Backbone as a ProteinNet text record, in pm:
[ID]
protein_1_A
[PRIMARY]
MAISSTQPSRTLTELDHIRISNLVRQPSWRTAAGPDPAIDEVIEVADLVSSYDVAPNVVTMYSQVLIADTRTGEQRKLTLCYPHDAEPAAGFVSVLSPAGAGLLGLSVGQVASWTTPQGGRTSAKIVELLFQPEDSGDYLL
[TERTIARY]
-726.1	-759.3	-804.8	-912.7	-968.1	-886.1	-891.3	-824.4	-916.6	-861.7	-946.4	-962.5	-1059.5	-1084.5	-971.3	-879	-765	-651.7	-664.4	-563.3	-562.6	-445.4	-437.4	-520.6	-557.1	-634.4	-546.9	-612.7	-543.1	-600.4	-515.6	-555.6	-521.8	-618.1	-595.2	-627	-553.8	-593.1	-717.3	-798.1	-918.8	-882.1	-773.3	-730.8	-686.6	-605.9	-565.1	-687.6	-781.6	-903.3	-981.3	-999.7	-1074.3	-1000.7	-871.6	-794.6	-792.1	-770.2	-763.8	-902	-1005.2	-1142.3	-1176.2	-1140.7	-1165.2	-1082.9	-960.1	-872.7	-926.4	-969.7	-1016.5	-1150.7	-1222.9	-1350.2	-1330.2	-1210.8	-1186	-1188.6	-1263.6	-1274.5	-1140.1	-1042.3	-913	-842.8	-877.4	-816	-899.5	-1018	-1104.2	-1089	-964.5	-934	-873.3	-836.1	-775.2	-647.3	-573.8	-449.4	-472	-593.2	-629.2	-578.4	-636.8	-587.5	-607	-520.6	-536.5	-670.3	-751.3	-883.1	-877.2	-765.1	-752.9	-767.2	-735.5	-742.3	-885.5	-983.3	-1123.8	-1157.4	-1114.7	-1144.4	-1064.9	-941.1	-860.1	-930.7	-976.2	-1038.1	-1175.9	-1236.7	-1368.4	-1363.7	-1263.6	-1262.8	-1165.7	-1083.7	-982.9	-1046.7	-980.6	-1018.2	-966.6	-1050.4	-1011.6	-975.6	-867.2	-824.2	-783.4	-780.7	-731.5	-582.4	-534.6	-391	-310.8	-370.7	-303.7	-296.2	-381.3	-389.5	-334.4	-285.4	-235.1	-107.4	-96.7	22	145.3	260.1	381.1	438.5	379.5	429.3	336.1	240.1	143.7	187.8	179.6	214.9	103.1	135.6	43.8	101.4	29.8	78.6	209	303.4	438.3	524.9	482.5	570.2	679.3	797.5	906.7	923.8	917.5	923.6	1041.5	1090.6	1188.8	1114.1	1112.8	1042.3	1143.1	1107.4	1190.1	1104.9	1149.8	1081.3	1070.6	951.6	931.4	999.3	1030.9	1099.2	1250.7	1301.9	1447.2	1511.4	1431.5	1486.6	1544.9	1548.7	1602.9	1524	1598.1	1533.7	1536	1432.1	1418.5	1345	1383.5	1312.7	1209.8	1088.8	983	916.7	872.7	794.7	657.8	553.2	415.9	370.7	329.1	295	169.7	127.2	16.8	71.7	-14.6	31.5	120.3	93.8	173.2	317.3	347.1	482.7	551	481.8	534.8	656.2	759.6	880.1	927.1	865.6	896.2	1045.6	1120.3	1263.4	1339.7	1286.5	1349.5	1288.5	1194.3	1134.1	1009	956.2	832.1	718.3	635.8	528.2	392.9	312.1	178.5	87.8	7.8	-91.9	-192.3	-204	-297.3	-235	-106.9	-40.4	-66.6	-43.7	-62	24.5	151.4	238.7	191.6	153.9	106.6	-19.1	-115.3	-238.9	-208.8	-108.4	-71.9	-12.7	58.9	127	40.2	-48.5	-126	-197.2	-173.3	-245.7	-193.6	-91	-32.9	66	104.5	198	327.4	431	558.5	534.1	594.7	579.6	475.3	382.2	280.8	337.5	270.3	312.9	214.2	268.8	189.7	203	96.2	104.6	32.1	79.3	20.4	54.1	-14.1	8.1	116.2	212.9	321.4	274	350.7	314.2	308.3	381.2	380.1	262.8	183.1	64.8	83.5	204.9	228.3	199.9	207.9	187.9	323.3	340.4	459.9	419.4	508.5	479.2	607.1	590.2	703.9	662.3	751.8	728.9	775.3	695	733.9	829.7	956.2	1062.3	1072.1	1063.2	1081	1011.4	957.8	902.3	1012	1074.6	1187	1140.8	1021.6	964.5	814	744.8	599.9	570.5	502.7	477.8	413	312.1	238.6	328.4	416.6	507.2	607.4	630.9	721.4	649.4	519	441.6	379.2	387.3	325	193.6	85.5	-46.3	-123.5	-65.5	-137.3	-70.9	40.5	114.3	35.4
-922.7	-1033.8	-978.6	-1024.6	-974.7	-1025.5	-948.9	-986.4	-1080.9	-1190.6	-1286.2	-1244.6	-1302.6	-1270.5	-1317.7	-1398.5	-1442	-1339.9	-1236.7	-1132.6	-1054.9	-1000.4	-924.2	-796.7	-748.5	-624.5	-507.6	-404.1	-286.2	-161.1	-60	68.6	175.4	260	372.9	502.1	606.4	736.9	779.8	861.4	910.7	985.5	1063.4	1139.6	1047	944.9	848.4	778.4	742.2	674	759.9	886.1	976.7	993.9	1019.9	1043.5	920.4	804	681.5	646.1	662.3	636.4	724.9	852.2	943.6	905.7	864.3	826.9	706.3	602.7	482.6	503.7	607.6	637.8	711.4	764.5	837.9	742.2	777.3	688.7	653.9	742.2	715.5	595.1	558.5	442.8	317.2	327.8	210.8	157	130.6	73	-65	-130.7	-263.6	-258.5	-148.7	-134.9	-51.6	-47.7	33.9	-20.8	23.3	-18.1	-167.4	-220.8	-359.5	-371.6	-470.6	-484.3	-495.5	-539.6	-554.2	-421.6	-310.6	-180.4	-148.7	-193.3	-169	-230.7	-353.9	-420	-358.3	-319.5	-255.8	-131.4	-44.9	79.8	55.6	-57.3	-87.2	-147.9	-231	-304.3	-249.4	-154	-103	-25.8	-30.7	53	193	293.9	431.7	503.3	581.4	662.1	799.4	895	1028.3	1020.1	1109.5	1116.3	1140.8	1209.7	1241.5	1120	1020.6	904.9	775.4	779.4	656.3	613.2	482.5	427.8	451.1	474.3	503.4	384.3	266.4	147.5	103.2	188.8	157.1	220.6	145	194.5	285.3	414.1	514	564.8	652	707.5	783.3	759.2	816	762.9	650.9	581.6	510.7	505.1	426	304.1	186.2	61.9	-23.6	-101.6	-203.4	-335.9	-407	-535.1	-645.8	-766.6	-884.2	-989.3	-1036.7	-1143.1	-1264	-1320.4	-1431.4	-1560	-1572.2	-1693.6	-1678.8	-1566	-1550	-1469.8	-1390.6	-1303.8	-1174.9	-1162.4	-1040.8	-919.3	-815.1	-694	-584.6	-500.1	-389.6	-275.4	-153.2	-34.6	5.5	32.6	80.8	201.9	293.6	408.1	397.7	401	391.3	529.5	542.4	673.8	667.5	784.6	793	767.6	729.9	689.6	791.6	919.6	1020.3	1028.3	973	972.4	836.2	739.1	602.1	592.1	526.1	490.5	357.7	247.9	118	84.4	117.7	85.2	159.5	275.1	353.6	322.9	227.7	189.3	266.2	349.3	422.7	345.2	279.4	195.2	262.5	258.4	317.9	237.8	308.9	245.1	165.3	196.8	125	1.6	-21.5	-141.6	-258.7	-380.3	-494.6	-485.4	-447.7	-436.2	-323.7	-211	-97.4	-130.6	-193.3	-233.5	-336.8	-421.3	-522.4	-463.3	-352.2	-290.1	-192.9	-125.1	-17.3	-61.6	11	-11.2	-122.3	-193.6	-298.3	-237.9	-315.8	-271.1	-350.1	-296.2	-365.7	-504.5	-603.9	-742	-819.7	-749.9	-818.5	-855.5	-947.4	-994.3	-945.7	-879.4	-834.2	-937	-959.7	-1049.9	-986.5	-1020.1	-963.6	-1050.2	-1023.6	-1093.6	-1020.6	-1094.2	-1035.4	-1007.1	-926.5	-902.5	-1030.9	-1134.4	-1262.1	-1350.3	-1305.2	-1380.1	-1468.3	-1477.3	-1556.6	-1475.6	-1541.6	-1474	-1457.2	-1346.6	-1322.3	-1258.4	-1263.6	-1201.4	-1148.7	-1049.2	-986.8	-941	-961.6	-916.4	-771.8	-691.4	-553.4	-556.6	-532.2	-542.2	-414.9	-300.4	-172.9	-62.1	32.6	153.9	258.5	292	384.4	529.5	555.8	690.2	679.6	752.7	766.5	915.4	977.1	1121.9	1164.9	1092.8	1131.5	1127.9	1031.1	1020.1	1135.7	1194.5	1308.4	1441.9	1437.7	1560.4	1613.6	1540.3	1583.9	1507.8	1572.7	1507.8	1527.3	1598.5	1628.8	1574.3	1505.5	1454.7	1348.8
-812.7	-727.2	-592.8	-542.7	-416.8	-299.2	-194.4	-70.6	3.2	48.4	119.5	264	330	469.7	559.4	505.7	585	582.4	502.4	497.3	628.2	665.1	790	783.2	900.8	905.3	860.1	815.9	763.6	827.4	835.1	888.1	785.6	755.4	664.8	737.6	701.5	753.2	676.2	738.4	670.7	543.6	547.7	430.3	316.9	347.6	244.2	186.6	273	228.7	129.3	161.5	72.5	-60	-52.9	-176.1	-266.1	-208.7	-289.5	-343	-262.2	-308.8	-427.3	-419.3	-530.8	-653.1	-632.1	-742.5	-818.9	-747.6	-818.2	-887.4	-849.7	-916.9	-1048.8	-1071	-1194.4	-1313.2	-1417.3	-1533.8	-1595.9	-1586.4	-1648.5	-1586.5	-1462	-1397.8	-1414.8	-1469.4	-1489	-1630.5	-1669.4	-1799.6	-1777.4	-1884.8	-1872.5	-1789.8	-1797.3	-1721.1	-1594.8	-1548.7	-1432.9	-1302.3	-1191.9	-1060.8	-1036.6	-952.5	-912.2	-840.6	-873.3	-809.9	-657.3	-603.5	-458.2	-385.7	-452.5	-384.8	-343.5	-422.2	-386.9	-252	-231.9	-105	9.6	-17.2	86.5	139.6	48.8	95.3	155.6	121.2	176.2	316.6	344.8	471.5	575.9	539.5	632.8	748	861.9	975.8	947.4	971.7	944.3	1073.5	1066	1179.3	1128.3	1216.9	1184.4	1154	1068.7	1040	1166.9	1261.4	1387.2	1480.5	1456.8	1545.6	1487.1	1363.2	1302	1373.8	1397.7	1463.4	1375	1434.9	1357	1281.5	1297.6	1226.8	1113.3	1074.4	968.9	836.9	728.5	595.5	544.8	532.9	479.1	346.6	280.7	154.9	178.4	90.3	91.5	204.8	264.7	358.8	279.7	339.4	282.4	371.5	310.5	386.3	341.3	432.8	400.9	407.2	294.1	288.2	260.7	300.9	273.6	206	90.6	18.5	111	123.4	217	172.3	45.1	-3.7	1.8	-47.6	-62.5	49.9	121.2	224.4	168.9	35.9	-26.1	20.2	62.1	111.3	5.8	13	-83	-15.9	-48.9	-1.5	-105.9	-60.6	-148.5	-85.4	-169.3	-123.7	-189.1	-108.1	-158.2	-202.1	-327.3	-381.5	-468.8	-515.7	-610.7	-751.5	-844.5	-978.5	-1048.8	-1033.6	-1104.9	-1054.8	-937.3	-882.7	-895.4	-951.5	-956.5	-1048.8	-997.7	-1071.7	-1015	-1058.8	-998.4	-994.2	-1097.7	-1099.7	-990.3	-947.8	-841.3	-704.4	-699.6	-573.1	-535.8	-624.4	-599.5	-664.4	-580.6	-632.2	-610.7	-712.4	-707.3	-615	-540.9	-454.6	-537.9	-665.9	-752.2	-815.9	-792	-843.4	-748.4	-792.9	-702.2	-575.9	-589.7	-472.2	-380.9	-440	-359.7	-282.7	-349.5	-282	-174.3	-198.2	-100	27	14.7	128.5	207.4	139.9	202.4	329.7	436.8	561.1	649.6	605.1	689.2	787.9	887.4	990.3	982	1043.7	1052.5	1112	1049.7	1093.5	1015.5	950.2	870.8	734.2	666.9	535.5	430.6	329.6	214.9	104.3	30.5	-84.2	-201.9	-321.1	-441.2	-561.2	-671.9	-797.5	-876.1	-926.6	-1005.2	-1147.4	-1223.1	-1363.6	-1446.4	-1403.8	-1475.6	-1434.3	-1337.3	-1296.6	-1174.7	-1122.1	-1002.1	-876.4	-762.9	-634.4	-566.3	-498.5	-419.8	-288.6	-192.6	-64.3	-2.6	82.5	149	287.3	381	517.8	529.9	598.9	624.3	743.4	714.5	814.5	897.8	829.5	899	822.5	894.5	834.2	847.2	735.1	735.7	745	691.9	696.1	684.7	768.1	759	774.8	678	685.6	817	860	980.2	1103.6	1111.5	1226	1226.5	1108.6	1096.4	1107.4	1136.3	1153.3	1026.6	915.8	790.6	775.6	808.4	809.2	678.5	582.5	459.3	334.1	347.3	229.5	157
[MASK]
+++++++++++++++++++++++++++++++++++++++++++++++++++++++++++++++++++++++++++++++++++++++++++++++++++++++++++++++++++++++++++++++++++++++++++++

């Protein structure tokens, strides 16, 4: 599902942008179970910044976030990762999944929304960024 123009703005590091752009171009991800279509729009419309200049409250690759379901308030920790590291039950969500594409590039306080596996829509507010590689001095993760 495409991101509408009413969605909040997003910021990506140049390195994340290059890596994700290359990943979605791989034929192995262009299958029926491939990346969520929203990731294409995310990487196309996001503002790009250097890894050294990204704000410490922006969700980048391998960031750990605390989110709260907008309906129930239930909180959960998630780590945004590449598909080979994904373990949804352990909180590691692929950037190519609906939840991962929904979170990428948003800031603390913004609301991410995505389509659930059952076909419904859900949303969660980014409550806190528990870890961001760039803020910890790791600009290449």
